C-alpha positions as CSV (number, residue, x, y, z in Angstrom):
1,M,-106.1,-102.1,-65.6
2,D,-103.7,-104.4,-63.9
3,M,-101.1,-103.9,-66.7
4,E,-101.3,-100.1,-66.3
5,V,-100.7,-100.4,-62.6
6,D,-97.7,-102.6,-63.1
7,I,-96.2,-100.1,-65.6
8,V,-96.7,-97.2,-63.3
9,G,-95.1,-99.2,-60.4
10,S,-92.1,-100.1,-62.5
11,D,-91.6,-96.4,-63.5
12,R,-91.8,-95.4,-59.9
13,G,-89.3,-98.0,-58.9
14,S,-86.9,-97.0,-61.7
15,E,-87.1,-93.3,-60.6
16,E,-86.3,-94.3,-57.0
17,D,-83.3,-96.4,-58.2
18,R,-82.0,-93.5,-60.2
19,A,-82.3,-91.2,-57.3
20,T,-80.5,-93.7,-55.0
21,A,-77.7,-94.0,-57.5
22,V,-77.3,-90.3,-57.8
23,R,-77.1,-89.9,-54.0
24,R,-74.6,-92.8,-53.8
25,R,-72.4,-91.2,-56.5
26,T,-72.5,-87.8,-54.7
27,R,-71.7,-89.4,-51.4
28,D,-68.7,-91.2,-53.0
29,K,-67.4,-88.0,-54.4
30,L,-67.6,-86.3,-51.1
31,R,-65.7,-89.2,-49.5
32,V,-62.7,-88.7,-51.9
33,P,-60.1,-86.7,-50.0
34,P,-59.0,-83.5,-51.7
35,K,-55.6,-83.5,-53.4
36,P,-53.0,-82.2,-50.9
37,V,-51.3,-78.9,-51.7
38,R,-47.9,-79.5,-53.0
39,R,-45.0,-77.5,-51.7
40,D,-42.6,-75.9,-54.1
41,D,-39.6,-78.3,-53.9
42,K,-37.3,-75.6,-55.4
43,L,-37.7,-73.3,-52.4
44,P,-35.9,-73.9,-49.0
45,Q,-38.3,-74.9,-46.3
46,L,-38.3,-73.6,-42.7
47,H,-40.7,-74.3,-39.8
48,Y,-41.8,-71.6,-37.3
49,R,-41.4,-72.4,-33.6
50,E,-42.8,-70.1,-31.0
51,G,-39.9,-68.4,-29.2
52,D,-37.3,-69.2,-31.8
53,S,-36.2,-66.7,-34.5
54,L,-35.6,-67.6,-38.1
55,R,-32.0,-68.6,-37.3
56,D,-31.3,-70.4,-40.6
57,L,-32.7,-67.5,-42.7
58,A,-29.3,-65.9,-43.1
59,T,-27.9,-69.0,-44.8
60,H,-30.2,-68.3,-47.8
61,L,-29.0,-64.7,-48.2
62,S,-27.5,-64.1,-51.6
63,P,-24.2,-62.3,-52.2
64,E,-24.4,-58.5,-52.3
65,G,-25.9,-57.3,-55.5
66,A,-27.8,-60.5,-56.3
67,P,-31.5,-61.0,-55.5
68,S,-32.0,-63.3,-52.5
69,Q,-33.8,-66.6,-52.9
70,L,-37.3,-66.8,-51.4
71,V,-37.8,-69.0,-48.3
72,E,-41.0,-70.8,-47.5
73,V,-41.9,-70.9,-43.7
74,A,-44.7,-73.1,-42.4
75,I,-46.6,-71.9,-39.3
76,S,-49.0,-74.1,-37.4
77,S,-52.4,-72.8,-36.6
78,E,-51.9,-73.0,-32.8
79,S,-49.4,-70.1,-33.0
80,L,-51.8,-67.7,-34.9
81,S,-53.3,-65.8,-32.0
82,N,-52.4,-62.9,-29.6
83,S,-51.8,-65.5,-26.9
84,N,-48.4,-66.1,-28.6
85,R,-45.8,-65.0,-26.1
86,Q,-43.7,-63.3,-28.8
87,V,-46.8,-61.3,-30.0
88,R,-47.7,-60.2,-26.5
89,A,-44.1,-59.0,-26.0
90,R,-44.1,-57.2,-29.3
91,Q,-40.9,-58.9,-30.5
92,L,-40.6,-57.1,-33.8
93,W,-38.4,-54.3,-35.0
94,G,-38.9,-52.4,-38.2
95,D,-41.6,-51.5,-40.7
96,G,-41.9,-53.3,-44.0
97,V,-38.3,-54.7,-43.5
98,Y,-37.8,-56.4,-40.1
99,T,-34.8,-57.6,-38.2
100,E,-33.8,-61.2,-38.2
101,D,-35.0,-61.9,-34.7
102,S,-38.4,-60.3,-35.2
103,D,-41.2,-62.9,-34.6
104,L,-42.8,-63.9,-37.8
105,V,-46.4,-64.1,-36.4
106,A,-46.1,-60.7,-35.0
107,V,-44.8,-59.4,-38.3
108,L,-47.8,-61.0,-40.1
109,M,-50.1,-59.2,-37.7
110,H,-48.2,-55.9,-38.1
111,C,-48.6,-56.2,-41.9
112,G,-52.3,-56.9,-41.6
113,Y,-52.5,-60.6,-42.7
114,F,-54.1,-61.5,-39.4
115,S,-55.9,-59.6,-36.7
116,A,-53.8,-58.7,-33.7
117,A,-57.0,-58.9,-31.6
118,S,-57.7,-62.6,-32.3
119,S,-57.5,-64.6,-29.1
120,R,-57.8,-68.0,-30.7
121,P,-56.5,-69.7,-33.8
122,P,-58.7,-69.3,-36.9
123,A,-61.2,-72.1,-37.4
124,G,-60.6,-74.5,-40.2
125,V,-57.0,-73.5,-40.7
126,S,-54.3,-76.2,-40.7
127,E,-51.2,-74.1,-41.3
128,V,-50.0,-70.9,-42.9
129,R,-47.2,-70.7,-45.4
130,V,-45.3,-67.5,-45.8
131,L,-42.8,-66.6,-48.5
132,V,-40.0,-64.6,-46.9
133,Q,-37.2,-62.8,-48.8
134,P,-33.9,-62.4,-46.9
135,L,-32.3,-59.0,-47.1
136,P,-29.0,-57.4,-46.0
137,V,-28.8,-55.8,-42.6
138,Q,-30.3,-52.3,-42.6
139,D,-28.7,-49.2,-41.1
140,S,-31.8,-48.6,-38.9
141,Y,-35.3,-50.0,-38.4
142,A,-38.2,-47.6,-37.9
143,S,-41.1,-48.0,-35.5
144,A,-44.6,-47.9,-36.8
145,S,-48.1,-48.6,-35.5
146,R,-50.1,-50.6,-38.0
147,N,-53.1,-52.8,-37.7
148,G,-53.4,-52.7,-34.0
149,I,-49.7,-53.5,-33.1
150,R,-46.7,-51.2,-32.8
151,S,-43.3,-52.4,-33.9
152,R,-40.1,-51.3,-32.1
153,A,-37.3,-49.2,-33.5
154,W,-33.6,-50.2,-33.7
155,G,-30.9,-47.8,-34.6
156,G,-27.8,-50.0,-35.1
157,R,-26.7,-52.6,-37.5
158,S,-27.0,-55.9,-35.8
159,G,-27.7,-59.5,-36.8
160,R,-26.8,-61.3,-39.9
161,C,-29.8,-60.3,-42.1
162,S,-33.3,-58.8,-42.2
163,Y,-36.4,-59.9,-44.1
164,Q,-39.7,-58.9,-45.6
165,I,-42.9,-60.7,-46.3
166,K,-43.7,-61.4,-50.0
167,T,-46.8,-63.6,-49.8
168,C,-48.9,-65.3,-47.2
169,S,-51.3,-68.3,-47.8
170,V,-53.6,-70.2,-45.6
171,V,-54.0,-74.0,-45.9
172,S,-57.3,-75.4,-44.7
173,H,-57.9,-78.8,-43.1
174,S,-59.4,-79.9,-46.5
175,G,-56.2,-79.0,-48.2
176,D,-57.3,-75.9,-50.0
177,M,-55.0,-73.0,-50.2
178,V,-56.1,-69.4,-50.1
179,D,-53.9,-66.4,-50.6
180,L,-54.2,-63.5,-48.1
181,E,-53.8,-59.8,-48.7
182,P,-52.0,-57.5,-46.4
183,G,-54.0,-54.9,-44.4
184,T,-54.4,-51.3,-45.6
185,S,-54.1,-49.6,-42.3
186,A,-53.1,-46.0,-42.9
187,N,-50.3,-44.5,-40.8
188,A,-52.5,-41.5,-39.9
189,A,-55.8,-42.0,-38.3
190,A,-58.6,-39.7,-38.8
191,V,-57.9,-36.3,-37.2
192,V,-60.1,-35.3,-34.3
193,P,-60.8,-32.0,-32.5
194,T,-58.3,-31.0,-29.8
195,F,-60.9,-31.2,-27.1
196,T,-61.5,-34.5,-25.4
197,P,-63.4,-34.9,-22.1
198,A,-61.0,-37.5,-20.8
199,Q,-57.7,-36.3,-19.3
200,F,-56.3,-39.7,-18.5
201,E,-55.2,-42.7,-20.5
202,R,-57.3,-44.9,-18.2
203,I,-58.7,-44.9,-14.7
204,M,-57.5,-47.4,-12.3
205,N,-57.9,-48.4,-8.6
206,T,-54.7,-48.8,-6.7
207,R,-54.1,-50.9,-3.6
208,A,-54.1,-47.7,-1.5
209,S,-57.4,-46.6,-2.9
210,A,-59.0,-50.0,-2.3
211,S,-57.8,-50.3,1.3
212,S,-61.0,-49.1,2.6
213,I,-64.6,-48.9,1.5
214,E,-64.5,-45.1,1.5
215,R,-61.5,-45.0,-0.8
216,R,-62.7,-47.7,-3.2
217,Q,-64.6,-45.0,-5.2
218,R,-61.6,-42.9,-5.7
219,T,-59.5,-43.1,-8.8
220,M,-55.9,-42.4,-9.5
221,Q,-54.4,-40.8,-12.6
222,E,-52.0,-43.1,-14.6
223,V,-49.3,-41.4,-16.6
224,T,-47.0,-43.2,-19.1
225,I,-43.5,-41.8,-19.2
226,Q,-41.0,-42.4,-22.0
227,Y,-37.4,-41.3,-22.4
228,N,-36.7,-38.8,-25.1
229,L,-33.7,-38.7,-27.5
230,C,-31.6,-37.2,-24.7
231,N,-32.7,-39.9,-22.3
232,E,-34.8,-37.5,-20.3
233,P,-38.4,-38.4,-19.1
234,W,-41.2,-37.0,-21.3
235,L,-44.8,-37.8,-21.6
236,K,-46.0,-40.4,-24.0
237,Y,-47.8,-38.9,-26.9
238,S,-51.6,-39.3,-26.6
239,M,-54.7,-37.4,-27.4
240,A,-55.2,-36.9,-23.6
241,A,-51.8,-35.2,-23.4
242,I,-52.3,-32.9,-26.4
243,A,-56.0,-32.1,-25.9
244,D,-57.7,-29.0,-24.5
245,R,-58.1,-29.1,-20.7
246,G,-61.6,-27.6,-20.7
247,L,-64.2,-25.7,-22.6
248,K,-63.1,-22.3,-21.5
249,A,-60.8,-20.4,-23.9
250,S,-58.1,-20.1,-21.3
251,Q,-58.0,-23.9,-21.1
252,W,-57.4,-24.5,-24.8
253,T,-54.1,-26.0,-25.9
254,S,-53.6,-23.0,-28.3
255,A,-54.0,-20.6,-25.3
256,R,-51.5,-22.7,-23.4
257,L,-48.8,-21.9,-26.0
258,R,-49.0,-18.2,-25.1
259,D,-46.7,-19.0,-22.1
260,E,-45.3,-22.4,-23.1
261,V,-43.5,-24.1,-26.0
262,L,-44.6,-27.6,-27.2
263,L,-41.8,-30.0,-28.0
264,L,-42.6,-33.2,-29.9
265,E,-40.6,-36.2,-31.0
266,T,-40.8,-38.9,-33.6
267,P,-38.6,-42.0,-33.2
268,Q,-35.7,-40.1,-34.9
269,Q,-36.5,-36.3,-34.9
270,R,-37.5,-33.6,-32.6
271,Y,-39.9,-30.7,-33.5
272,E,-41.0,-27.5,-31.9
273,L,-44.4,-25.8,-32.0
274,S,-44.4,-22.3,-30.6
275,R,-46.6,-19.2,-30.9
276,V,-45.2,-16.4,-33.0
277,T,-45.2,-13.0,-31.2
278,S,-45.2,-9.6,-32.9
279,S,-41.6,-9.2,-32.1
280,E,-40.8,-12.4,-33.9
281,G,-42.4,-11.3,-37.1
282,A,-46.1,-12.2,-36.9
283,E,-47.8,-11.0,-40.1
284,T,-51.3,-10.5,-38.8
285,Q,-53.0,-9.7,-35.5
286,A,-54.4,-13.3,-35.4
287,E,-52.5,-15.8,-33.4
288,Q,-49.9,-17.6,-35.5
289,Y,-47.6,-20.5,-34.8
290,R,-44.2,-21.8,-36.0
291,W,-43.5,-25.4,-36.8
292,A,-39.7,-26.2,-36.9
293,R,-37.4,-29.2,-36.8
294,C,-34.7,-29.1,-34.1
295,T,-31.3,-29.5,-35.8
296,S,-29.6,-29.9,-32.5
297,I,-31.1,-32.4,-30.0
298,L,-30.4,-30.5,-26.7
299,P,-31.1,-31.5,-23.1
300,L,-33.7,-29.4,-21.3
301,S,-31.0,-27.5,-19.3
302,K,-29.2,-26.5,-22.4
303,M,-32.4,-25.3,-24.1
304,W,-33.2,-23.2,-21.1
305,S,-29.8,-21.5,-21.4
306,V,-30.1,-20.7,-25.1
307,G,-33.8,-19.7,-24.8
308,L,-37.2,-21.1,-25.7
309,P,-38.4,-21.0,-28.4
310,L,-35.1,-22.1,-29.7
311,P,-33.0,-19.6,-31.7
312,A,-32.6,-19.9,-35.5
313,E,-29.2,-21.6,-35.3
314,H,-30.8,-24.6,-33.6
315,L,-33.8,-24.9,-35.8
316,Q,-34.9,-25.5,-39.4
317,V,-38.2,-23.6,-39.8
318,L,-40.7,-25.7,-41.8
319,H,-43.7,-23.5,-41.5
320,A,-43.3,-19.9,-40.2
321,N,-46.9,-18.6,-40.0
322,L,-49.5,-21.2,-39.2
323,A,-53.0,-20.9,-38.0
324,W,-54.0,-23.3,-35.3
325,E,-56.4,-25.0,-37.7
326,D,-53.3,-26.0,-39.8
327,C,-52.2,-28.3,-37.0
328,Q,-54.4,-31.4,-36.6
329,W,-53.9,-34.2,-34.2
330,S,-54.7,-37.9,-34.4
331,V,-54.2,-40.9,-32.1
332,S,-50.9,-41.9,-33.9
333,G,-49.5,-38.5,-34.7
334,G,-50.0,-35.0,-36.0
335,V,-50.6,-33.5,-39.4
336,V,-49.1,-30.1,-40.2
337,K,-50.0,-28.6,-43.5
338,G,-50.9,-32.0,-44.9
339,Q,-47.7,-33.6,-43.7
340,F,-48.0,-36.5,-41.2
341,Y,-45.6,-36.9,-38.4
342,P,-45.7,-40.2,-36.3
343,L,-45.3,-38.6,-32.8
344,V,-44.3,-40.7,-29.8
345,R,-43.4,-38.2,-27.1
346,L,-44.2,-34.6,-26.1
347,H,-43.2,-32.1,-23.5
348,F,-44.6,-28.6,-22.6
349,T,-42.0,-26.2,-21.2
350,D,-42.2,-22.5,-20.3
351,R,-41.0,-19.9,-22.7
352,R,-37.6,-18.6,-21.5
353,Q,-35.3,-15.8,-22.5
354,P,-31.7,-16.8,-23.3
355,G,-29.1,-16.6,-20.5
356,I,-31.7,-16.4,-17.7
357,N,-31.9,-19.3,-15.3
358,A,-35.1,-20.6,-13.8
359,A,-34.8,-18.5,-10.5
360,Q,-34.2,-15.3,-12.4
361,Q,-37.1,-15.9,-14.8
362,S,-39.4,-16.7,-11.9
363,K,-38.4,-13.5,-10.2
364,A,-38.9,-11.5,-13.4
365,A,-42.4,-13.1,-13.8
366,M,-43.3,-12.1,-10.2
367,N,-42.2,-8.6,-10.8
368,A,-44.2,-8.4,-14.0
369,I,-47.3,-9.7,-12.1
370,A,-46.8,-7.1,-9.3
371,A,-46.4,-4.3,-11.8
372,A,-49.6,-5.4,-13.5
373,M,-51.5,-5.4,-10.2
374,E,-50.3,-1.9,-9.4
375,L,-51.8,-0.7,-12.6
């Protein structure tokens, strides 16, 4: 009996020893630091500094006709947030291919590698390594809204080079490297109905409205103005600017085009949307519209003299007889017959006959109203 007890006790002790040994080996493995990720010594190395552009990038640009060598740029985790001053100032020009002085973190957010809404650096990230390919200077750089951030447009050749992102990888504190994929943000957001209950971009209280208790409840309308391709003030494109102004048929945007012409601009082009009357060749009794590209970018005074809608010599008609349902609007632009246009500005103006100034047209309109009242 005693022998049996001793054998059982010895087995129990050996099992505990084996378990202790396993735990010790596991703990020792965890204490071994991971192997550091080695850099590619064949590639040139640059370090990102907030506020400084990639000044040395142009030195790695290959002669014309030869592929440029890739450059690896290391970014510390402290710079990977929207608190970065260059990100907040939107210091980036281009779409896909960016100017030399575009901020690299802002470009990564524009491409969708990081969220532009992140207010703090990602947890567990030591640094980010980006492979950048230097490219020759482009003739122009387009503006685009992608992944929550809008880049700027630049129309002239400036700087020594441009660049594009090839790959982006995250290095964790443990030394592991993870490749990131760019975002898939589409240029055109989902189209929405023209009616929206909000007529303002946002509601704000001004100092005047907050000067007294009675005025604190009042709100003021805020309007964003941009300068068009002729350096004239136009409204910034938004859903509130293009939307119906009420539920009544007379307040619809389509009804507004009976007496007005809608001019819209992308960063490089101007377009005109106008209602086609029977005298202009409407094919049916239903309301039809014309979508055309303005071949001549004219100031408003010149357009008034030649007439609105613009005559054929100033237009390239893209779609002659459209139904209103063929024109769809989204937050970032419009879709006409399946073609997306990234709109940035718009302007409603009265229909005008050629050669008639504003005073003459106003008088003619008053005479027409008086004649209608007599009937």
